[in-house]
C-alpha positions, 0 to 999 in steps of 0.5 A, spaced: 730 207 380 731 199 382 725 195 380 720 194 385 718 186 387 712 185 390 713 184 398 710 177 400 707 178 407 710 175 414 707 171 419 710 170 426 709 162 427 710 161 435 715 155 436 720 152 440 727 150 438 732 146 441 739 147 439 744 142 438 747 143 444 741 142 448 739 149 449 731 150 448 728 157 446 721 159 445 718 164 441 717 166 433 719 165 427 718 169 421 715 166 415 712 168 408 705 167 408 705 162 403 710 158 405 711 153 411 716 153 417 720 147 413 721 152 407 725 157 411 729 151 414 731 148 407 732 155 404 738 158 401 740 163 407 744 160 412 741 164 418 734 166 420 731 171 424 728 169 431 723 173 436 724 171 443 718 170 447 716 176 451 720 177 458 716 182 461 716 188 456 722 186 452 723 182 446 729 181 442 730 178 435 736 173 434 739 171 428 740 163 428 744 159 424 740 153 421 746 148 422 745 150 430 738 147 430 736 141 432 729 140 432 723 145 431 716 145 434 710 149 433 707 151 439 700 150 440 695 155 443 696 155 451 704 154 450 704 146 449 708 144 443 707 139 437 712 136 432 712 140 425 713 136 419 
């Protein structure tokens, strides 16, 4: 049996992402409960999963290439965006 590593719980952070081509997407980034958004963006994997904001009853997971990301803003309760350092 392969060694078992403890799983670190993930949380969904509501964000607005602006891509290099000007596209703006709203949704959630998955981050470790002990991490920050910038830890995900500065980490080794080139891609990260992104859960799109609900459109009716449908949500989609998109895999985003970090090199395509221009800005990430944490969305506050009520939908407003605030800069995330």
